[in-house]
C-alpha positions in Angstrom: 0.1 -22.8 -24.6 0.7 -20.2 -21.3 -1.9 -17.7 -21.9 -4.5 -20.1 -22.0 -3.1 -21.6 -18.4 -2.3 -18.5 -17.3 -6.0 -17.2 -18.1 -7.1 -20.8 -16.4 -5.6 -19.7 -13.2 -6.1 -16.2 -12.4 -9.3 -16.8 -13.4 -10.6 -16.4 -9.7 -8.7 -12.7 -9.9 -10.8 -11.8 -12.9 -14.3 -12.7 -11.2 -13.9 -9.6 -9.0 -13.8 -7.4 -11.2 -17.4 -5.6 -12.7 -17.9 -3.3 -14.6 -18.8 0.3 -13.0 -22.1 1.2 -12.7 -22.5 -1.8 -10.6 -19.5 -1.7 -8.9 -22.1 0.1 -6.0 -25.0 -0.6 -4.7 -26.8 2.9 -3.5 -26.1 3.6 -7.1 -30.0 3.6 -8.2 -31.3 5.4 -4.7 -29.5 8.3 -4.9 -32.7 10.2 -4.9 -35.2 8.1 -3.1 -36.1 9.9 0.5 -37.4 13.4 0.9 -33.6 14.9 -0.5 -32.4 18.7 -0.5 -30.9 20.6 -3.7 -28.2 20.0 -0.9 -28.0 16.6 -0.2 -29.1 15.3 -3.4 -25.3 16.5 -4.3 -23.6 15.9 -1.4 -24.6 12.5 -1.9 -24.0 12.1 -5.9 -21.1 13.2 -5.3 -20.0 10.9 -2.6 -22.0 8.0 -5.2 -19.7 9.1 -8.1 -16.1 9.2 -5.8 -16.9 5.9 -4.8 -17.6 4.4 -8.3 -14.1 7.1 -9.7 -12.7 4.9 -6.0 -13.1 1.8 -7.4 -12.9 2.0 -11.4 -9.4 3.0 -10.2 -9.1 -0.1 -7.6 -9.8 -2.0 -10.8 -7.3 -0.3 -13.4 -4.4 -0.8 -11.2 -5.7 -4.9 -11.1 -6.2 -4.8 -14.1 -2.1 -3.5 -15.1 -0.5 -5.0 -12.8 -2.4 -8.7 -14.2 -1.2 -7.4 -18.0 2.2 -6.7 -16.7 2.3 -10.4 -14.4 1.5 -11.8 -18.2 3.6 -10.1 -20.0 7.0 -10.8 -18.3 5.6 -14.6 -18.8 5.9 -14.5 -22.3 8.8 -12.1 -22.8 10.9 -14.8 -20.7 10.2 -18.0 -23.2 11.1 -15.3 -26.5 14.4 -14.2 -24.9 15.6 -17.3 -22.9 14.9 -18.7 -26.9 16.4 -15.3 -28.3 19.6 -15.9 -26.0 20.7 -19.4 -27.1 20.0 -18.9 -31.0 22.5 -16.2 -30.5 24.7 -18.0 -28.1 24.8 -21.2 -30.4 25.8 -18.3 -34.3 28.3 -17.8 -32.4 29.6 -20.9 -31.5 
């Protein structure tokens, strides 16, 4: 079957995808040390921006992978329908 083969072939692509809360290493260190409110706010904003960028990139990768799988699944179906339709006409 196409899907298991495709998934096994691309497991290395999936290993790089992490949940958003694990994407950044500095997540638990935001409030460590003597931060002012402004510094804390800027630090949290920077961290949130990094998380958003990481999740956006992962979403793009997953979308591309889904499109690839859909295309690979559609090709044999399209060929089979075309063949059946041509046999019926002939």
